[in-house]
C-alpha positions, 0 to 999 in steps of 0.5 A: 171510835172507842175501843171495843172491849173483850167480854167477860161472862159470869153466871150466877143463880141468886135467891131473890130480887135484891141479890139480882139488883145488886149484881146488875148494879155491879155490872153497870158500874164496871161497864161505865168505869174508865178502869174497866178492862173488859165489858162484863155480863153478870147473868144473875138469875133468880133461882132459889133452887138452881138445879133445873136452871143449871140443867138448861145451861150449855156445859161447854160455854158455861165455865162455872155457876156461883149460887148466892143464897142465905143460911137464914138461921140454925133451926132444923127447917133452915138447915134442911132448906140450905142443905137442899140447895147444896144437894142441888148444886152437888147434883148439878156438878155431878150430873151436868158437869158444870162446876158449881160454887157457893156464895153464902151469907149467914144469916142473910144477904143484908150482912154483905150490904152492911159491910159496904159501909161498916163492920157487922161482927156481932152475932144476931138472933134472927134476920129481922135484927139486920134492920137497925144496921141497914138503917145505920149503914145507909143513913135511912129510916126503913120501918121494916126489911120489907120496906128496905127491899122495895125496889125504889128503896133498895135502888136508893141504897145502891146509889150510895155505893161505889167501888171503894165501898165494894172493896171495903166490904171485901176487906171486912168480909175477909176479917170475918172469915179470919176470925171464923177460922179461929173461933167459928164452927166450920160445917161441911155438906155435900163437899161444900163448906160453910160456917154455921155461926153468924156472921159468916159469908163467902159471897165476897169471893166471887165479887173480888174475883170479878173486880180483880179480873175486870178492873185495872 
């Protein structure tokens, strides 16, 4: 009889389906690994604006919530949308008492995926510019980001990843952060900090935490 493993629960709110699919893939890979110390449950719920969802959580059993989202750009509309999300996280923490952390990607989640396979250190003009590096990183020929995000296509990209790719993504993201500490534009809003320039991201922090806690 196999040993029954202790469970580890992680509560995430995410902006879209690709983010949800990524964390479902990560959960599956950890639970299938012989190096897993725990059985992992990564509850990634699609909640672009997370306050209402967090309000329904049990404040005693939920140690924290990490919200995964994109900065998306530097326009006034992009900034207002992002700041609205940060305000909801702050309100959730204050009113409900559940610690809330931010896992952002600037410009988009595609940056995090690319880093699994290659560096992506040059600033990009807009989110559509991620198509070429996505195709390069995953040896694909998607005609658009919409095509890349189709379930069967995104799942094919995920099938090309393993733990070494995830660890490399964390390393590459850390190098981006070190560069931003020296040259980036650190912005604070509602007690959350983020770099307004791209590339920048903090999503790697929750991924690194999960790997360190759950793998030997």
